[in-house]
Steps between C-alpha positions, in 0.01 A plus 500: 500500500332674208428239226649716227820565701525130583460405134764757403741355757445152359559644152833644611608161636383324184681749278827444686469122477423519126798730447737253670354219295539691173861598573591137570301356209745416213249594230411840650860573589613406150252747349628780724859419410409500130332841524790654691751350252320655203496844667865474602605406145319806366682722753831331421473581129404861575743591775769635261253696286412858595197717444555735208613843621593382851738271688209308657522124428202367306468219755428757773193612305394144422512376861212721627294390199559135578401544865191706426377259234562195720308646793202582276497154338537323836222710649238475230576177311641308794195552718251446216667184374542348845137568594374351175706184560385466862142555396532193280680277749255563783715722724245782491218257565674386818571860605133578454410260782706699755355813666645805321693251289528737203673760719750243620550370146563850361743592776689173451523556126622859541765394754634204303508673158651814651780318681586288197503807274713700743740208531545502121546880499770481767695255286462725195619802699798313643595391148454859381727624778771256399475598132453871564707607803376859467164386639664475842500883513120543478485564876144561614385347174518156661215597735293600199572158348337345809177692535414548131501126404317408822232762449487413129427136581224602741358720224496222241454163669142555624394614153669197347287288734189688386583424138569135582162468667325597177662247266426134446850363433868581554540566127226759512669660801824530305326673210297735716807620690789493255331696222404791730846489663669524158271788400553693824873437494518641149356833619648514850859597421646178635744459213520857361420853628126554532551867417539394135134388491192723433359679804175303510694173495710622792180577690362150444828340606508696827168349607646150531768359734749391232612854418556581868684174557744586224538860616568402860756237412678733258519758779681249716759391244560794267685825576294808588578655162298226332180648650514762225360236263193441720167682508542829689874429515487336846468157658169580675544263795188624685283450192650152450417399857150652473402328172645160587351525848157586360506200265618276785225618739229469234622153400511373858143621551359375169679166455359318810145595403551384141658175615218432745244551223696266276527243779123494545469377142761229554394140552643157445281449196607833345867416556456155347319652198793732439743212533307292247483793261876545530556128429281519191695793362837343576666327201 
């Protein structure tokens, strides 16, 4: 069997095992429950409020924003933070010793983080359906709510791994991912119509996956009339698939090479030096 294909198959198996472990780990499960609870409380407070000038519940507009933001954060920050932690604890050093180990590691990370994120999104959507019964009438929109988050995770997770490979600590990974995410979210129309922003800002936003994530998810949950608030007045499904697919393909090609280069610099002494530096900085 081709070494790359074999490593990818091992990565798939590892990702599934890690997902099962995470979903049965009280600490990880508690964090997921906390996140879902916060989002549900927000929707609960908004379900009786309507958007000015329409009968559309405010919670219906908030739900796509929550999903789009969560996918972006899980993709970029989740991958970067996890890689930075596992670089410190020696996981990457062990993967380095296996032929095509970085390919297997990356596939495993993508699988586990994607499944955990999708599990959380399903719970949020079920809660949204219970609070907002009108969502049951979205019809084909449910199919959109499958392929857009999946493609969005593929478009963000490899790049999160690339960021994580360039930092020296989990704290650095958090800063290098959250600040850009906040900036891109601010210009990507996640929480308000992007058409209200200057044209050049709209152009910048459309280069990155976060805008297309939000657009695709809104198209699955909102009525067709809401497309009038979007650029060109349509949901642009083909463009969404093309941009997210391009980011996913580029990330899957770039990330293994970047991780292999990082792994060549890894050694037991380098890992121990980082650990000692962390201990010195700790209070």
